[in-house]
Structures are given as structure tokens and as C-alpha cells.
C-alpha positions in Angstrom: 24.7 -43.4 -5.2 22.5 -42.2 -8.3 21.9 -44.6 -11.1 22.1 -42.7 -14.5 19.9 -45.1 -17.7 21.9 -44.3 -21.1 19.9 -44.5 -23.8 20.3 -46.6 -27.6 19.6 -46.0 -31.0 17.4 -49.0 -31.4 18.9 -50.1 -35.1 22.5 -49.6 -34.1 23.7 -48.7 -30.6 24.8 -45.6 -30.7 23.8 -43.1 -27.9 20.1 -42.0 -28.7 19.4 -38.6 -30.1 15.4 -38.8 -29.9 13.0 -40.6 -28.7 10.1 -41.0 -31.4 6.6 -42.9 -31.2 5.4 -44.3 -34.2 1.9 -44.6 -34.5 0.3 -47.6 -36.9 -3.6 -48.4 -36.9 -4.0 -48.3 -33.1 -1.6 -49.0 -32.5 1.8 -46.9 -30.9 5.8 -48.1 -30.8 8.1 -46.0 -29.4 11.8 -46.6 -30.6 14.9 -44.5 -29.7 17.0 -43.4 -33.2 20.7 -42.1 -33.1 21.5 -39.1 -35.5 22.0 -40.6 -38.4 18.9 -43.3 -38.6 16.2 -40.0 -37.3 17.4 -38.0 -40.7 17.1 -41.3 -42.6 13.4 -41.8 -41.0 12.8 -38.4 -41.4 13.4 -38.0 -44.8 10.4 -38.3 -46.6 8.2 -37.5 -44.0 5.7 -34.3 -44.0 3.9 -31.8 -40.7 1.0 -33.2 -40.0 -2.4 -30.1 -41.0 -4.1 -29.3 -38.1 -7.8 -29.9 -38.0 -9.4 -32.7 -38.9 -8.6 -35.1 -41.9 -10.4 -34.2 -45.3 -12.5 -37.1 -46.4 -10.7 -39.7 -48.2 -11.6 -40.5 -51.9 -12.4 -44.6 -52.2 -12.6 -45.9 -55.0 -15.9 -46.3 -57.1 -18.4 -48.7 -55.7 -19.6 -51.2 -58.2 -23.6 -50.7 -59.6 -24.6 -53.6 -57.5 -22.8 -52.5 -54.3 -25.5 -51.9 -51.7 -26.0 -49.1 -49.7 -25.5 -48.7 -45.4 -27.1 -47.1 -43.7 -31.2 -46.9 -43.2 -33.2 -48.8 -45.9 -35.6 -46.1 -48.1 -38.9 -45.6 -46.3 -42.2 -46.8 -48.6 -44.2 -44.0 -49.7 -47.0 -45.2 -46.7 -44.2 -44.9 -44.2 -43.6 -41.3 -45.5 -47.4 -39.9 -45.4 -47.9 -41.1 -42.2 -44.8 -39.1 -40.7 -45.7 -36.2 -41.9 -48.8 -36.5 -40.4 -47.6 -36.5 -37.3 -44.9 -33.4 -37.8 -48.1 -31.2 -38.5 -50.1 -32.6 -35.8 -48.0 -32.9 -33.2 -46.0 -29.7 -31.0 -44.0 -28.5 -32.2 -40.8 -28.3 -29.5 -37.8 -26.8 -28.2 -37.4 -22.8 -27.9 -41.0 -21.0 -27.8 -40.9 -18.4 -30.9 -40.9 -14.6 -30.7 -43.8 -13.1 -30.0 -45.1 -10.6 -32.9 -43.7 -7.0 -32.5 -47.1 -5.0 -33.8 -49.1 -6.1 -31.4 
């Protein structure tokens, strides 16, 4: 004889109509819902948009807030960096030869 698994609603105990995966933070949760509780859950929901998320708008940082990332270079460091670029050999694919020659 075989066994049968019957899913029940995690809220009320009626037979479940749908299993739902909910992502909160970095964790996934799975719940089974009957048709009544499923409609309550999806009442205020929206479908996600395809593609990457748009950048979120953060509150304006106070003027005294520190910047993240690299510290700004000094003028002397900028001069030495420009000298290195001009004297160094170009990397990557070689440039095309001129057609007039």
C-alpha cells in the first residue's frame, strides 16, 4: 500500500491550495495556505518587475558624513600617475594600421 501526503493550511488547518515561498532578508520561508488565506496574502501584493532593481534613494547624508571608498589622491600622486601612463606601453589589442599607406 502507498502513502499519501495531504498538505494543510498552516494558519487554519483546512486543505492547502498553494505552497508559497516568502523571502525575508537572506532567508526563505515556505508556508502552505488554503484559498481563503492565500487571497488575504495576495490582496496587497504586486508582481516584481523583470531585470535589475533600481537604485534605492537613501536619505540625504549630513554634510559632516564621511565618504566611503578610496581617499582622494594628493596632487603629487596624480602627477606621478600621469607620467607612468604616458611612458608605459599600451596594453590590449594593437591599433589598426592606416589605410593610406
